[in-house]
N, C-alpha and C positions, 0 to 999 in steps of 0.2 A: 553720550550724554555729555563728553566732555565739553563741545559749543556751550549747550544749555548753562552745564554749572558754570562755565564763565559769565554767561550774558547774566544771569541771575544767581549771586554769589549766597553766602552764608548769612553776610550782612542785609543783602537786600531780602533774604527770607525773614531777618528779624525785623526787618522794619515792616515787612507785611504783617507780620504778629501784632506790631504795636499799631498800626493802621485799622487791621480788620475789626479788631474787639470794640472799640469805642465807635468806629464808624455803624456795626450794626445796632449798637446800643442806641445809638442818638437817632437813626432810623425809626427802630421800633417807639423810642421814647416818645418821639415827635409825632408819629402818625398816631398812637395810643390817644396822645392828649387832643388831636384835634377830632378824633372819632369822639370821644369821650364826651368833647363840648357837643357834637353834633347828637349825639345819642339821648341827651337828655330832652333836646328840642323833638326828637324822632317820636319817642316816649310819649312826649305830651300832645303831638299831633296825632300819633296813631290811638290815644285814648279817647282824645276828642271827635274822633272820627269813628270810634267804633269798632276798629279793625283788630287782627289776632296780632299778639303782640311778636310772633314769629317772624312776620315783617319787615319789623324794624333792623333784625339783623341782614335780611337780604337786602335790603336798603343801604346800610352801612357798607355791605360788601362792594354794592357800585360806588360808593364814595371813595373805597380807597386805591383809585388810579389817578383819581383827582388831587387828594393830599400825597400822592406820591411824587409828582410832579413836583414838590416844595421840600417833601423830606429827605430825598435822594440828595439833592444838592447840599442840603444843608448837614446831613449824615458824613455826606464825603469830605465836605470842606473841615469840619470839627473833626473826624477820624484821624485827617493829615496834620492838622493841626496839634492834637494830644501827643500824636506819634511825634512830632519834633519839638514838642516844647517839653517831654520827659527827656529826650535826648540832650536837649541845652540845659535843662537845669541840673541833670546827672554827669554832667560834663563830658559825657560819652559822644556829643556832636565836637567838642573840640579834639579830640583822640583822632575822629574821622577825617576831619580838616586837618589835623596835623600829618597824616599818613598819606593824603593827596587825593581825598574823596571831595571834589566839587557838591556845591549843591545841586547844582543841575545833575550830578550823576547819583547822587541821593535821593532825587525823585524820580528815578527810573522805575522802580515797583509803584508810588502812587501814580503816575501818568498810565501805568497799565491798567490800574483800577480805575483810572478816571475814564479812559476809554470805553471799557466794557460797563460801565454805569452811563456812559452817554448813548451806546447801542441800546441799552435795554431803557433808558427814558425816552428816546426817541421813538423807540415802539409806543411806550405808553401814552404819550401825549399825541403822539401822531395817529395812532389807530385803536388803543384800546380807552382811552379816555372818552372819542366821542360815543363810542358804543355803550361804556359804561354810562354816560351822561342820558344818554336817551331810554336806556333801561330804566335808571332811577324816576325820569320823570314819568314813564310810563306805569311804573309802579304808583306813583304818588296821585297819576289821574285815577288809577282802578280802585285805590284806595277810598279816594272823594266820592266815585260813583258806585260803590257797596261792589264792585266784582270780587274782593277779596273775601267777600263775606263779612261784610259790617255786621256787627251783632246789635240787639236790641237794649237799649241802655236801660236801667233798674230805675225804678222811681221816677224818670221822666215820660211824657207825652211823646210818642216817637208817630212821625208822619208819613203816613204811606202812599204816594201818589196823590197828596191832598184830597183823598175819598175815604181814608181812614187813621183814625187815630189810637193809637195802644198804648197801655200803659199797664205793668206789671209790679208786684209789690218785691218778687224774688224770684231769685233762680238756683238751679242746683243739676249737678251733673253737666258743669263747661254749658249750662244754657239749654240744655234740652229739655228738662223740666221746668216749667213755671208756676209759678204761684201768685194768686190774688190779680187776676185779670180781668183787666176793663177796656172795653171797645166799642169804638162808637163808628160805623159806617152809613155813609150816604149815598144817594144815586142822584141823576139828574130829574126825577121826577119829584123829588122832593120828600123823599120815604127816608128815614134815620132808623138804624137797629142801635141799640144801645144793649151791651152785652156785658154780663158780668160772670165769673166763675171761678170757683175754689182753686182748680190748677188746671195744666194743658201742655201740650207739647206740640213742636213742630215736625211735621210728617213731609216726606218727599213724594211728588205728584207723577208716578211712573208714566201717565199718559200723557200728560202735558208739564215738559219741564220749566216753562214759565210760570209755573204756579204751584205754591206750597200748601199742604193743609195744616190750619191750626185746628187741631183735635181739644174740645173744652170738656171738661167735667164738672158736675153739681155746678148747676147756674142758671140764671134768668135771662130772657130774652125781652126787651121792650120795646114794640115796633109803632112808629110813631109816625102818621100821615098827616097831611096838610089839611085834610077834610074828614072830621072822625077822630072819635076817641081812640087813645093807645091801646094794642093790646099787649098782656103780659102771658110769656110763658117758660114754663120750668122745665129744664131738661136735665136727664143724669150722663148725658153725652151728646154731642154736638160738633160736626166736622164744619169749620168755618173755611172756605178757601180763599187763598189771598194772591191776586196777580204781582207778580213781581214785574217792579218797573225797567223797562227795556235798558238794557247796558249799551251806553255811547262807545263808538270806536275810536282808537285814540289816534291823534294826528299821526302823519306820515314825518318820518325822520326828515330834518332839515330846518324845521323853523329857526333855529338859532345856529349860526355858523360855527360854534364851538360842538356841532351833532357832526359835522362832517369828517372824513378823514383826510390826511392831505392831498392825495390824488385828487378828492373831488372838490377842495378848496382851489387848486389850482387848475382845475378844469373851470368854476366857475367863474374865477379872475380872471383869466384869459379868453373866456367866451365872450363872442360879440354879441350873442343873443342874451346876457344876461345885462341886467339893469345897472345903472353907475354906482347905485347904493349897494347891490351884491356884489357888485366887483371890489369896492372899496373893503367892504366888511369883510371879504373872504381874504384879499390881502393882507389885510390887517391881522386878521387869526392866524394866519399863514407864517406870517413874520415875527411873530408873538411867539408861536411855539417854536420855531426854531430858534430865535435868538436866547431861548430859555435853555435850549439843549446845548448850542454854541459858547453860552457863558459856562458851563462847567470845566472848559478847557482853561480856564484861567485861574479857577479853584485852588489847584496845588500852589501855585505861586502865590496866592493872596493868605494860604495856611502858612506857608513858612514865615512870610513875612511879619506874620501876625504872632506867631508862636514864639519866636525866639527873643526872650524878656533881656533887659540890661545885665550888664555882669554883677553880679551879687545882689540879685534881684529876684523873686518869684511871681512878681507881679501878674496877674491873669487880667489886664486890662485888653489885651489882642485877643481874650476868646470872648470879651463882651462885644468888641468892636465888630469882630466877625460874625455874629449873629444879627447885628444891628446892619450891617452892609449885605447879607445875603438877604434878608426879608426886606427891606427897604427897598433894594433892586429888584427885587418881584413884585413890589408893589407899584413900582413907578412903571415897569413894563405893562402892567394890568392897565394901570392909568392912560399910558401911551397907547393901547391897543383900542381902549374906549373910543378917544379922542379922535385916533384915525378911523375907527367904523363909522363915526359920524360925519366923515370930510373936513374936519376942521385943521387937518396936518395931513402930511404926505407919510403913508405905512410904514415908509424904508427908513426914513427920518427919525420918525417917531420911536421908532425900537430899535436900530441898529445905532442911533446918535447917544442914547443913554449908554449903548456897551462899548462904543468906542470910547467915550470918557472914562468908564469905569476900567477897561483894559488898559489904558494909558496911565491911570493913575495905580494898578496893580503892577505894571512893570515897572513904573518907577519906585514903588514898595520893595519890590523884589529885587531891582539892581540896588539900592542902599544896604541891602543886608548881603546878597550875595558878592559884591562886587567892590563896595565901599569899607575899607578897614574902620572896624568899630563903630560902622553905621547903622541908625535904627529907623526903621519906617515910620514909627510913629514916637522917636524920642521925645518931640515937645510936647504929646499928650501925656506920657510916663513923667517926665518933669514934672508936669503940673499935678498929673494924680499924685505924685510923692509928697510935693509941697502940702498938697490937700491933707495927705495922712498924716503928715508931720504937724500940722495945725490943730487937726482932730486931736492928736496924741496929747498935745500940750493942754487943750481946753479941756478934757475927759481924764486925762492922764492913763498911762499904760494898763494898768490893773483892770481899767472899767473897759478899755477895749481889745483887750488880749481876746484873740481870735475872731473879730471883726474887721481890724487893718490888720495888713501884714506886719510881723516882726522889722523888717527891712523899712516899714514906714516910720518909724516911730524915732526920727532924727538921729542918722546914726553921725552925720557930720557932727552936729552938737554934743553929742557922746564923746567924738574923737577931740573936739575942741577942750571939754571940761578936763579930757584927761591930759591935753598937752599944756594946758593951766594949772593944773595939780602938780605935774613936773617939774614946771618952771618953778612953782613956788618952794618946793622940796630943794631944788637946786640952790635957790637965794638962800636959802634956811643954812643950808650945808657950807656956802661960801661964807 
């Protein structure tokens, strides 16, 4: 126990608690927002296709790995950023630095968390995402084809195999009981049956699973033929067989490179039997997934560089910049993968080039914080933000902007100058 207690001290456990709580909160919040936005579209899609509502949640479940690829890095970075920001604002960071704890030492626990999440994200983007994406596409196909139990829409004409038109006025008992039924059937010989019924219900056909029975009650049948007058029949009960449309089989996995797991991408990318387009697309997608995982190793350094505000300031500009950088870099990678997949740019250069630029920028920002006395990674932006805050404060006044602009941005330098001038005037008067 002693070696472990020396490696993970009480301070490390304290930093772990500061990191883990906001990290989980940000992850849940980001994933929830992405899923809620998609949920609205899925509800609309499922209702238009007439499918069961429960399929929406199954489709959302298959989207979680897709959104976790962005939510995990974002939650990791903001968790570390909020932890070090709290240490800096409360002056605890100054105490730790005074007793000899460097930023590299303080990042021991955040990097242990980062390595664990990198392994998790590698498993998600490399193996879980392709399977869940294919399952989502298959479920969407089955919903369009009616394999998930598409329902008859009330108040509309529903076409079945272009031979039958069915319309109902209302339904009860989850669609089992139908009211106000009109059906029109036609065959190849030109005969047409027009049927109206007061009520009816669907029944399963045990002898033929490809046919269902529509049992009609209290109705009329009008039989029309090409030559001859129509015949009208009344019935108290009539069974109308309906042939179900043949279900199409879903395609095999692999229409899109995103549906392949990492070993399959490498096999296609290095195989001489693959076409040039297949090799380029597979290598582009492979490099995209790998760079998204490797990028996480730089996030703790970026979080620390943006978490430390200037002295006597509580500016939250770093929080905003961190979100912009992570999301923008994710979009740059997506664009690079698309460009590389169509052969316009080398996959390695298109994806690892932006990573090298971002890594160099993060390294410089961390060096300014960790090794330059009084250094600020975004000092020029903080100065500009402070000037903007003071200008807005003078324009609208302190009382109007209280709670909108931080108190530290209400022109501290001007207030100090006014105090100095007042003291000088009192000194002159005394003299």
